[in-house]
N, C-alpha and C positions, 0 to 999 in steps of 0.2 A: 503493500499499499504506500509506504513512504517512498519508495523508488518511482512509482507510477504519479505519485502526487507530491512534487517537490515544494509546494506550497502548504504541505501539511506539517505541523508542529508537534502534534500528539494525536492519539487515536483511542477511541473506546470501543469496547466489544462486551458482549454477553455470552455466558454459557449456561446451558440447561442440561441437568442430569439427575435422574431418579427424583424428579419433583423438586429439585432445588435449583436456584440460579444464583450467579454471581457476576458482578460487574467489574471489568478490567480496564486499566488505562496504561497505555505504552507511550513512552517517549524516549529521548535520547539519554536518559538515565536508567533505562529498563522498564520493568513493568511492576505495577502495585495492584492489589485486588481488594474487593470488599469481603466480608464474611459471607457465608451462604444463607440464602433466605429460602423458605419453604413457599411454593407457588400458592398453595391454598391458605395459608396462615398470614402471609404477608404479601398480599396482592398490590398494596398501594405504592410500596417503593418501585415496584415493576412499572406500575401506571405513570409514575413521575418520570421514571427513566425514558419510556417511550414517548411520553409527551414532550420532553425536552429534546429528544432525537428529532421529533417532527417539527418543532416550533422554536427552538433556541437559534440565536444568530449563529452563523457558520463558524465565527471566531471562537465561540464557546465549545464547539465540537472538534477544535484542533486546527482549523483552516487558518492561514496566515494573511491578514488583510494588506501586508506589505508586498505581497507576491500575487500578481494578477495574471492568471493562466488562460485569459480567454484568447480571442483570435491572434492577437500579437502580444506574447508575454511580455510583462513589464515587472521589473523588480525595483523596489525602493530602498535607497541608502540616504538616511537622514531626510532631507527635504527635495533630494533629487531623484528623478525617475530615469531608469535606463531600460532601453529595448533590448531583450535577449535575442541574440543572433543565433547561438548554438551553444550545446553543452560541451564543455572541455573535460570534466571529470565528475564522477558521482561514486560515492561510497555507498556500498550495499548493506553496511552495518546497520543495526537498529540503535544499540547503545554504544555511545562513544561520541567522537567529533562529527561524524556523518557529514563530512565535507562534500560540498557541491561546488563546482567552478563553472562559471559561465563567461562566454565572450558576450560583450554587451555593447551598445552603441547609444549615445545621448540623443541621437536623431537618426531617422531612417528616411531613404536608404542609407545604409552605413557608409558605403563607398569604401575608400582605402586611406582616408584621412587619419594620421595617427592621433590627432587630437580629439577624434570622435569615437575611436574604438578603445575599449578597456576590457580588463578582467574583473569580474566580481567572484570573490571566494566567500561562501557562506558555510559557516561551521559553528558547532556548539563546543565552546571552549571551557575547559576545567577551571573554575574560579580560583583554585588553589595554585595555578601555575604561576611560577615566580616572575617570568617576564612574558609578556604578551607578544604576539607575533608582530604587531605593528611597531613595539618598542625595538624589537631586533632589526627589523627593516630600516627603522629610522637611524639606528646607530651605524648600519652599514650603506646609508643612502648615498655616500660618495663612492662606492665601489661600483664600477662600470657595469658588471655582469648581474647586479642585484636588482630586482624590480622595485619601483618607487611606489610608495602609498600616496594615493590622491585623497582618498577618504577613509575613515574608519568610523564605524557606527555599530551600537549595540541595539538590536531590534527591539522595539517597543510593543508592549501588549497592554492595553488599558492603562496607559500611562506609566508603566513600569517596565524595567528591563525584562525581556522574556528569558525566563529561566526555568529550569526544571524543579526548583524548589517552589515555584508558584503553585504547583500542582501536588506539592508534598508538605502539608503542614506539620510541624514538629510533633504535635500531639498525636497526629495519625500515624507517622513514621516510627513512633516508639512501640508501636505494636509489632514492628518487623524486626526489632532488634539487631538493625544493621544500619550503618550511616547512609545518608543520600549522597548520590554522586551529583554535586551542584555544577550545573552547566548552564552558561549564558550564551545566546545566540549572537555572534558577531559577524559583520560583513565588512570586508576590505575592498576597496577599488583600487586596482593596481594597473600601472603602466611601465612599460609597453606591453601590447598584447601580441603574442607570438604564437605558432603553431606548437601543438604538443610533440614531445620527442618521438613519439609513435608515428608521426606523420612527417618524419624528416625526409627530404628529397633525396639525400645522398649520404653515404658513410661518413663523409667530411662534415656534414652537419651534426650527425650523431657525436663525433669526436669533439667537435667545437663546443656543444652543449655540455659534455662531460667535463671538459677543460674549464669551462665556466664555473662548473660546480666545485671543482676542485680550488679555483681561485677564491670562490666564495667562502668555502669552508676554511681556506687559509686565513682569510681576513677575521673570520669569527674568532678563531683561537688567538690570533695575533693581538687583537683589540679587546680579549677577554669578555665577549659579548654574552656568552652563555657559559 
């Protein structure tokens, strides 16, 4: 579901077994679930769930208002809207960073103007990480082979940072006897935009890309960035 709907942040599901039902919620921190309810003794909670599924706003059911997947998909970063040209990379994991990378343009047709074409990286970042990705890239901004950050933004949901902890109140998580994997949804707009290494036109391009990686890694250790 998450792979087919890149604008989905979380998902609910119901299970039924032997006259019992249970509600599940899955997001980038994994899954949580309610206790079991008896269909005959507790029909009201089930009715509430079905009514919410039918009439609640799409954002309450997991859809992302900042990602419009209609005729021409648009992704929002802060106050700027970008038209999606193509998907560059997509992670198939449910729990974790779940990174999606898109080629985007500020206006269409995109053309070949480098000032119009960018890369948007959308991922769920662990809040306990010591250095953010944009901090690392900012420290390496003068290195020629390292992409530059044009914008960095935390996706908002109902006026708050979109986080897995929003759907996991501390009182609720205390029943699971395990810590919550706190992740926030971050978007980076990067430039310049280039083809993935899997689409290299020649062996020379592959070697050049690998050389840039080595140079970038050398600067990371030389300036003690991580």
